[in-house]
One Martini backbone bead per residue (centre of mass of N, CA, C, O) as a GRO file, in nm:
protein
  369
    1MET     BB    1   0.051   0.067   0.006
    2THR     BB    2   0.330   0.247  -0.093
    3THR     BB    3   0.236   0.234  -0.403
    4PRO     BB    4   0.151   0.375  -0.678
    5PRO     BB    5  -0.134   0.306  -0.681
    6PHE     BB    6  -0.338   0.302  -0.423
    7LYS     BB    7  -0.562   0.107  -0.258
    8ALA     BB    8  -0.632   0.396  -0.144
    9ASP     BB    9  -0.784   0.629  -0.352
   10HIS     BB   10  -0.796   0.932  -0.563
   11VAL     BB   11  -0.855   1.173  -0.802
   12GLY     BB   12  -0.842   1.499  -0.637
   13SER     BB   13  -1.104   1.648  -0.581
   14PHE     BB   14  -1.256   1.906  -0.372
   15LEU     BB   15  -1.445   2.068  -0.184
   16ARG     BB   16  -1.504   2.396  -0.146
   17PRO     BB   17  -1.460   2.610   0.076
   18GLU     BB   18  -1.619   2.888   0.175
   19ARG     BB   19  -1.369   3.068   0.199
   20LEU     BB   20  -1.269   3.020  -0.089
   21GLN     BB   21  -1.516   3.112  -0.246
   22LYS     BB   22  -1.510   3.406  -0.140
   23ALA     BB   23  -1.224   3.476  -0.242
   24ARG     BB   24  -1.276   3.426  -0.545
   25ALA     BB   25  -1.505   3.634  -0.568
   26ALA     BB   26  -1.338   3.879  -0.477
   27PHE     BB   27  -1.132   3.862  -0.702
   28ALA     BB   28  -1.335   3.890  -0.941
   29ASP     BB   29  -1.427   4.186  -0.811
   30GLY     BB   30  -1.149   4.333  -0.707
   31LYS     BB   31  -1.118   4.278  -0.367
   32LEU     BB   32  -0.869   4.088  -0.439
   33SER     BB   33  -0.566   3.983  -0.455
   34ALA     BB   34  -0.355   3.750  -0.574
   35GLU     BB   35  -0.196   3.722  -0.307
   36GLU     BB   36  -0.441   3.688  -0.120
   37LEU     BB   37  -0.560   3.442  -0.254
   38ARG     BB   38  -0.314   3.253  -0.224
   39ALA     BB   39  -0.316   3.253   0.083
   40VAL     BB   40  -0.588   3.112   0.110
   41GLU     BB   41  -0.520   2.864  -0.054
   42ASP     BB   42  -0.291   2.764   0.122
   43GLU     BB   43  -0.460   2.719   0.380
   44CYS     BB   44  -0.668   2.521   0.251
   45ILE     BB   45  -0.463   2.312   0.155
   46ALA     BB   46  -0.338   2.240   0.426
   47GLN     BB   47  -0.611   2.125   0.532
   48VAL     BB   48  -0.670   1.908   0.311
   49VAL     BB   49  -0.416   1.751   0.366
   50LYS     BB   50  -0.473   1.679   0.660
   51SER     BB   51  -0.738   1.525   0.599
   52GLN     BB   52  -0.625   1.306   0.418
   53GLU     BB   53  -0.421   1.192   0.626
   54SER     BB   54  -0.633   1.132   0.855
   55VAL     BB   55  -0.792   0.902   0.673
   56GLY     BB   56  -0.531   0.742   0.513
   57LEU     BB   57  -0.404   0.869   0.283
   58GLN     BB   58  -0.123   0.869   0.040
   59GLY     BB   59  -0.244   1.040  -0.186
   60ILE     BB   60  -0.179   1.394  -0.232
   61THR     BB   61  -0.370   1.680  -0.282
   62ASP     BB   62  -0.496   2.021  -0.349
   63GLY     BB   63  -0.804   1.983  -0.462
   64GLU     BB   64  -0.807   2.203  -0.689
   65PHE     BB   65  -0.821   2.506  -0.549
   66ARG     BB   66  -0.698   2.679  -0.811
   67ARG     BB   67  -0.958   2.590  -0.964
   68THR     BB   68  -1.244   2.571  -1.178
   69TYR     BB   69  -1.126   2.366  -1.389
   70PHE     BB   70  -0.967   2.070  -1.451
   71HIS     BB   71  -0.864   2.178  -1.755
   72VAL     BB   72  -0.858   2.482  -1.836
   73ASP     BB   73  -0.641   2.598  -1.632
   74PHE     BB   74  -0.418   2.448  -1.795
   75LEU     BB   75  -0.456   2.480  -2.111
   76GLU     BB   76  -0.454   2.804  -2.117
   77LYS     BB   77  -0.125   2.802  -2.054
   78LEU     BB   78  -0.081   2.739  -2.329
   79ASP     BB   79   0.044   2.805  -2.606
   80GLY     BB   80  -0.221   2.898  -2.843
   81VAL     BB   81  -0.458   2.917  -2.627
   82ASP     BB   82  -0.808   2.974  -2.637
   83VAL     BB   83  -1.090   3.117  -2.454
   84THR     BB   84  -1.441   3.061  -2.456
   85TYR     BB   85  -1.779   3.189  -2.393
   86GLY     BB   86  -2.102   3.049  -2.479
   87GLU     BB   87  -2.062   2.852  -2.736
   88PHE     BB   88  -2.117   2.594  -2.547
   89LYS     BB   89  -2.386   2.355  -2.504
   90THR     BB   90  -2.513   2.142  -2.239
   91HIS     BB   91  -2.628   1.822  -2.090
   92PHE     BB   92  -2.676   1.704  -1.788
   93ARG     BB   93  -2.737   1.408  -1.581
   94LYS     BB   94  -2.945   1.263  -1.356
   95ASP     BB   95  -3.073   0.987  -1.203
   96SER     BB   96  -3.364   1.133  -1.180
   97GLY     BB   97  -3.365   1.303  -1.481
   98GLU     BB   98  -3.234   1.554  -1.443
   99GLU     BB   99  -3.134   1.852  -1.594
  100VAL     BB  100  -2.806   2.013  -1.658
  101GLY     BB  101  -2.695   2.302  -1.740
  102PHE     BB  102  -2.404   2.374  -1.963
  103ALA     BB  103  -2.126   2.624  -2.030
  104PRO     BB  104  -1.841   2.555  -2.124
  105PRO     BB  105  -1.549   2.617  -2.205
  106THR     BB  106  -1.373   2.698  -2.507
  107MET     BB  107  -1.115   2.562  -2.709
  108HIS     BB  108  -0.852   2.723  -2.902
  109VAL     BB  109  -0.623   2.696  -3.179
  110ASN     BB  110  -0.429   2.999  -3.293
  111ASP     BB  111  -0.143   2.874  -3.232
  112LYS     BB  112   0.136   2.769  -3.130
  113VAL     BB  113   0.219   2.515  -2.935
  114GLY     BB  114   0.337   2.570  -2.594
  115HIS     BB  115   0.610   2.598  -2.321
  116SER     BB  116   0.712   2.888  -2.154
  117THR     BB  117   0.585   2.786  -1.870
  118PRO     BB  118   0.513   2.678  -1.586
  119ILE     BB  119   0.215   2.545  -1.438
  120GLN     BB  120   0.250   2.345  -1.162
  121GLY     BB  121   0.506   2.410  -1.000
  122ALA     BB  122   0.424   2.600  -0.759
  123ASP     BB  123   0.199   2.415  -0.658
  124PHE     BB  124   0.378   2.172  -0.596
  125ASP     BB  125   0.572   2.302  -0.398
  126PHE     BB  126   0.358   2.350  -0.185
  127LEU     BB  127   0.253   2.067  -0.147
  128LYS     BB  128   0.526   1.938  -0.069
  129SER     BB  129   0.557   2.125   0.197
  130VAL     BB  130   0.269   1.984   0.343
  131VAL     BB  131   0.354   1.691   0.324
  132THR     BB  132   0.402   1.330   0.434
  133LYS     BB  133   0.337   1.212   0.173
  134THR     BB  134   0.221   1.174  -0.152
  135PRO     BB  135   0.241   1.381  -0.409
  136LYS     BB  136  -0.033   1.476  -0.630
  137VAL     BB  137  -0.088   1.523  -0.983
  138SER     BB  138  -0.348   1.680  -1.181
  139ILE     BB  139  -0.409   1.648  -1.533
  140PRO     BB  140  -0.489   1.688  -1.840
  141ALA     BB  141  -0.526   1.537  -2.115
  142PRO     BB  142  -0.438   1.599  -2.441
  143SER     BB  143  -0.724   1.531  -2.566
  144MET     BB  144  -0.876   1.790  -2.443
  145LEU     BB  145  -0.773   1.966  -2.710
  146HIS     BB  146  -0.964   1.792  -2.933
  147PHE     BB  147  -1.249   1.648  -2.916
  148ARG     BB  148  -1.474   1.864  -2.906
  149GLY     BB  149  -1.368   2.029  -3.180
  150GLY     BB  150  -1.146   1.932  -3.338
  151ARG     BB  151  -1.055   2.058  -3.631
  152ASP     BB  152  -1.220   2.334  -3.588
  153ALA     BB  153  -1.032   2.419  -3.319
  154ILE     BB  154  -0.791   2.416  -3.537
  155SER     BB  155  -0.585   2.590  -3.708
  156SER     BB  156  -0.521   2.562  -4.052
  157SER     BB  157  -0.290   2.777  -4.077
  158VAL     BB  158  -0.112   2.661  -3.847
  159TYR     BB  159  -0.250   2.350  -3.894
  160PRO     BB  160  -0.276   2.173  -4.177
  161ASP     BB  161  -0.140   1.950  -3.997
  162LEU     BB  162  -0.209   1.761  -3.720
  163GLU     BB  163   0.072   1.647  -3.655
  164GLY     BB  164   0.191   1.915  -3.559
  165PHE     BB  165   0.005   1.946  -3.317
  166TYR     BB  166   0.077   1.685  -3.170
  167ASP     BB  167   0.379   1.746  -3.139
  168ASP     BB  168   0.350   2.012  -2.976
  169LEU     BB  169   0.176   1.908  -2.746
  170THR     BB  170   0.368   1.680  -2.639
  171ALA     BB  171   0.609   1.864  -2.593
  172ALA     BB  172   0.476   2.039  -2.375
  173TYR     BB  173   0.427   1.806  -2.179
  174ARG     BB  174   0.722   1.722  -2.141
  175GLU     BB  175   0.809   1.987  -2.009
  176GLU     BB  176   0.618   1.974  -1.768
  177ILE     BB  177   0.708   1.696  -1.660
  178LYS     BB  178   1.002   1.772  -1.616
  179ASP     BB  179   0.953   1.994  -1.413
  180LEU     BB  180   0.812   1.815  -1.204
  181ALA     BB  181   1.040   1.611  -1.170
  182ASP     BB  182   1.257   1.818  -1.074
  183ARG     BB  183   1.068   1.880  -0.810
  184GLY     BB  184   0.959   1.559  -0.728
  185CYS     BB  185   0.755   1.428  -0.903
  186ARG     BB  186   0.592   1.075  -0.880
  187TYR     BB  187   0.269   1.156  -0.917
  188LEU     BB  188   0.070   1.123  -1.212
  189GLN     BB  189  -0.238   1.255  -1.347
  190MET     BB  190  -0.474   1.190  -1.608
  191ASP     BB  191  -0.759   1.353  -1.742
  192ASP     BB  192  -1.037   1.170  -1.913
  193THR     BB  193  -1.338   1.183  -2.106
  194ASN     BB  194  -1.321   1.067  -2.401
  195LEU     BB  195  -1.289   0.756  -2.363
  196ALA     BB  196  -1.562   0.728  -2.215
  197TYR     BB  197  -1.740   0.850  -2.437
  198LEU     BB  198  -1.647   0.613  -2.644
  199CYS     BB  199  -1.862   0.410  -2.494
  200ASP     BB  200  -2.091   0.564  -2.625
  201PRO     BB  201  -2.300   0.504  -2.879
  202GLU     BB  202  -2.393   0.797  -2.946
  203ILE     BB  203  -2.110   0.928  -2.952
  204ARG     BB  204  -1.989   0.744  -3.166
  205GLU     BB  205  -2.186   0.828  -3.386
  206ARG     BB  206  -2.121   1.135  -3.386
  207THR     BB  207  -1.821   1.101  -3.445
  208ALA     BB  208  -1.852   0.963  -3.721
  209LYS     BB  209  -2.021   1.197  -3.859
  210ARG     BB  210  -1.764   1.404  -3.835
  211GLY     BB  211  -1.509   1.191  -3.930
  212ASP     BB  212  -1.448   1.005  -3.674
  213ASP     BB  213  -1.289   0.730  -3.563
  214PRO     BB  214  -1.312   0.584  -3.259
  215ASP     BB  215  -1.067   0.388  -3.276
  216ASP     BB  216  -0.862   0.595  -3.377
  217LEU     BB  217  -0.888   0.782  -3.132
  218THR     BB  218  -0.793   0.586  -2.921
  219ARG     BB  219  -0.510   0.553  -3.042
  220LEU     BB  220  -0.433   0.849  -3.041
  221TYR     BB  221  -0.463   0.901  -2.730
  222CYS     BB  222  -0.249   0.700  -2.654
  223LYS     BB  223  -0.017   0.836  -2.810
  224LEU     BB  224  -0.021   1.108  -2.668
  225VAL     BB  225   0.055   0.999  -2.393
  226ASN     BB  226   0.315   0.854  -2.471
  227ASP     BB  227   0.459   1.110  -2.581
  228ALA     BB  228   0.433   1.281  -2.315
  229ILE     BB  229   0.592   1.040  -2.121
  230LYS     BB  230   0.870   0.925  -2.249
  231ASP     BB  231   1.071   1.111  -2.037
  232ARG     BB  232   1.022   0.990  -1.783
  233PRO     BB  233   1.094   0.877  -1.502
  234SER     BB  234   1.112   0.554  -1.382
  235ASP     BB  235   0.972   0.659  -1.088
  236MET     BB  236   0.720   0.759  -1.244
  237VAL     BB  237   0.381   0.768  -1.191
  238ILE     BB  238   0.117   0.684  -1.426
  239SER     BB  239  -0.215   0.800  -1.464
  240VAL     BB  240  -0.565   0.738  -1.566
  241HIS     BB  241  -0.875   0.913  -1.589
  242LEU     BB  242  -1.207   0.808  -1.641
  243CYS     BB  243  -1.489   1.011  -1.763
  244ARG     BB  244  -1.864   1.076  -1.780
  245GLY     BB  245  -1.907   1.307  -1.600
  246ASN     BB  246  -1.878   1.598  -1.351
  247PHE     BB  247  -2.168   1.793  -1.257
  248LYS     BB  248  -2.353   1.837  -1.003
  249SER     BB  249  -2.403   1.513  -1.007
  250ALA     BB  250  -2.362   1.485  -1.313
  251TRP     BB  251  -2.393   1.347  -1.653
  252VAL     BB  252  -2.330   1.208  -1.992
  253ALA     BB  253  -2.230   0.908  -2.008
  254SER     BB  254  -2.264   0.573  -2.149
  255GLY     BB  255  -2.100   0.271  -2.098
  256GLY     BB  256  -1.896   0.034  -2.147
  257TYR     BB  257  -1.544  -0.062  -2.209
  258GLU     BB  258  -1.530  -0.246  -2.463
  259PRO     BB  259  -1.466  -0.043  -2.708
  260VAL     BB  260  -1.160   0.035  -2.555
  261ALA     BB  261  -0.998  -0.174  -2.382
  262GLU     BB  262  -0.785  -0.321  -2.558
  263ILE     BB  263  -0.643  -0.069  -2.653
  264LEU     BB  264  -0.597   0.091  -2.392
  265PHE     BB  265  -0.452  -0.123  -2.202
  266ASN     BB  266  -0.218  -0.193  -2.429
  267GLU     BB  267  -0.129   0.109  -2.557
  268MET     BB  268  -0.109   0.243  -2.280
  269ALA     BB  269   0.199   0.352  -2.110
  270ILE     BB  270   0.095   0.285  -1.808
  271ASP     BB  271   0.014   0.207  -1.457
  272GLY     BB  272  -0.291   0.340  -1.431
  273PHE     BB  273  -0.656   0.293  -1.388
  274PHE     BB  274  -0.928   0.508  -1.355
  275LEU     BB  275  -1.251   0.363  -1.298
  276GLU     BB  276  -1.581   0.372  -1.357
  277TYR     BB  277  -1.805   0.176  -1.103
  278ASP     BB  278  -2.088   0.298  -0.956
  279ASP     BB  279  -2.274   0.195  -1.201
  280GLU     BB  280  -2.456   0.079  -1.475
  281ARG     BB  281  -2.320   0.276  -1.686
  282SER     BB  282  -2.031   0.104  -1.670
  283GLY     BB  283  -2.088  -0.177  -1.656
  284ASP     BB  284  -1.895  -0.440  -1.657
  285PHE     BB  285  -1.591  -0.638  -1.586
  286ALA     BB  286  -1.496  -0.784  -1.851
  287PRO     BB  287  -1.280  -0.576  -1.973
  288LEU     BB  288  -1.050  -0.659  -1.759
  289ARG     BB  289  -0.923  -0.896  -1.926
  290HIS     BB  290  -0.722  -0.681  -2.080
  291MET     BB  291  -0.539  -0.650  -1.843
  292PRO     BB  292  -0.226  -0.622  -1.786
  293LYS     BB  293   0.041  -0.698  -1.649
  294GLY     BB  294   0.153  -0.439  -1.421
  295LYS     BB  295  -0.130  -0.317  -1.388
  296THR     BB  296  -0.362  -0.081  -1.255
  297VAL     BB  297  -0.695  -0.095  -1.113
  298VAL     BB  298  -0.909   0.164  -1.019
  299LEU     BB  299  -1.198   0.118  -0.848
  300GLY     BB  300  -1.497   0.314  -0.897
  301LEU     BB  301  -1.732   0.214  -0.662
  302MET     BB  302  -1.762   0.494  -0.558
  303SER     BB  303  -1.950   0.791  -0.491
  304SER     BB  304  -1.924   1.153  -0.555
  305LYS     BB  305  -2.250   1.228  -0.598
  306SER     BB  306  -2.296   1.113  -0.301
  307GLY     BB  307  -2.348   1.101   0.056
  308LYS     BB  308  -2.364   0.809   0.057
  309VAL     BB  309  -2.245   0.539   0.233
  310GLU     BB  310  -2.105   0.262   0.149
  311PRO     BB  311  -2.119  -0.054   0.207
  312ALA     BB  312  -1.865  -0.260   0.271
  313ASP     BB  313  -1.979  -0.533   0.163
  314LEU     BB  314  -2.051  -0.427  -0.119
  315VAL     BB  315  -1.769  -0.346  -0.208
  316LYS     BB  316  -1.636  -0.623  -0.170
  317LYS     BB  317  -1.816  -0.771  -0.371
  318ARG     BB  318  -1.725  -0.604  -0.620
  319ILE     BB  319  -1.430  -0.681  -0.607
  320ASP     BB  320  -1.477  -0.984  -0.649
  321GLU     BB  321  -1.599  -0.951  -0.932
  322ALA     BB  322  -1.349  -0.824  -1.064
  323ALA     BB  323  -1.147  -1.070  -0.984
  324LYS     BB  324  -1.250  -1.256  -1.228
  325PHE     BB  325  -1.070  -1.063  -1.453
  326VAL     BB  326  -0.860  -0.964  -1.228
  327ASP     BB  327  -0.623  -0.936  -1.025
  328LEU     BB  328  -0.635  -0.833  -0.706
  329ASP     BB  329  -0.340  -0.705  -0.698
  330GLN     BB  330  -0.433  -0.498  -0.942
  331CYS     BB  331  -0.615  -0.364  -0.735
  332ALA     BB  332  -0.824  -0.083  -0.642
  333LEU     BB  333  -0.964   0.206  -0.456
  334SER     BB  334  -1.242   0.436  -0.536
  335HIS     BB  335  -1.378   0.693  -0.662
  336GLN     BB  336  -1.502   0.775  -0.974
  337CYS     BB  337  -1.448   1.075  -0.876
  338GLY     BB  338  -1.448   1.374  -0.800
  339PHE     BB  339  -1.606   1.619  -0.586
  340SER     BB  340  -1.478   1.876  -0.784
  341SER     BB  341  -1.426   1.932  -1.106
  342THR     BB  342  -1.558   2.186  -1.020
  343ALA     BB  343  -1.627   2.457  -0.818
  344HIS     BB  344  -1.931   2.370  -0.768
  345GLY     BB  345  -1.985   2.084  -0.706
  346ASN     BB  346  -2.133   1.842  -0.535
  347ASP     BB  347  -2.416   1.669  -0.369
  348LEU     BB  348  -2.244   1.739  -0.086
  349THR     BB  349  -2.061   1.724   0.197
  350GLU     BB  350  -1.774   1.740   0.368
  351ASP     BB  351  -1.848   1.513   0.561
  352ASP     BB  352  -1.920   1.308   0.349
  353GLN     BB  353  -1.648   1.296   0.208
  354TRP     BB  354  -1.485   1.182   0.458
  355ARG     BB  355  -1.657   0.932   0.515
  356LYS     BB  356  -1.606   0.799   0.240
  357LEU     BB  357  -1.295   0.784   0.267
  358GLU     BB  358  -1.288   0.609   0.517
  359ARG     BB  359  -1.423   0.368   0.379
  360CYS     BB  360  -1.212   0.321   0.163
  361VAL     BB  361  -0.982   0.254   0.362
  362GLU     BB  362  -1.120   0.028   0.515
  363VAL     BB  363  -1.158  -0.166   0.275
  364ALA     BB  364  -0.865  -0.185   0.182
  365HIS     BB  365  -0.759  -0.314   0.442
  366ALA     BB  366  -0.948  -0.565   0.434
  367VAL     BB  367  -0.849  -0.673   0.148
  368TRP     BB  368  -0.509  -0.604   0.156
  369GLY     BB  369  -0.385  -0.523   0.463
   0.00000   0.00000   0.00000
């Protein structure tokens, strides 16, 4: 339990404390300086680190407290990337059937993609200074700059050939990963919604209609990750989290992993996969038969969308079911996603969040010792 991915692990984001929410609102209104906001963020991060360690977690994040969106805040800092608002609208769904409207920022590549300055470096330095366990950094996967807009979101005058875009994008990631490695980061997670979306039959059909083959995209996104991490230190653990949408406890995609599993598990050269398995939308465990030896599957059997704490016996039973398709020693446990992929947060309380994580650690100790 001392090597990541840990037997009791988590995706990364936590509910923003009220104090932090007020500080970020004051900053947006021009009533708080950037330095004053960062001081509040530092104090809130130190507290969330202490809480993570107190419940027994080994991989410790900053809760993504400095971000509004899990992906935009990182990608917009790459050279050549512009962000627009109000251009794209979608609907997330809750299990109750309620629809949640959402207009996430849209990213466009209007110039050469590059990495002129570290993105997570200063944030990692602070995290490292306040942890006693393993500091973990979560960043969006490179595919997050391609899937939603596709070819139309990438300037054809700057990149008449998308291969040039892919090369520049992965080179920028390599520079960021090298900077993090030089600072001491040895546990890095990439968050990807696209590969999980490509499990959904309706989304696969829409993707094909716009001219992209879903299987080719799966292979492409595996290659982008592989190219991005190819220079990592040998002792840096890389994981990828697949998400079907996580906004105010609502979701976007449905469908088991079978359409992508064989390609994904075998062609993506990483150490661990965080997979959503918290409800029937995620399908059965049969796709795990494709998981190669030497890789870890972190079973997202618990839900970050609800405050209800899952019964330990039920979680253990589900782990046993998964172990019919992949060795138990290759498995670990987490919630299916973060508790606050955006600053808006899911529909539960901070107390709920920590009780659920205590249960995750409890079950992991019971199963793996």
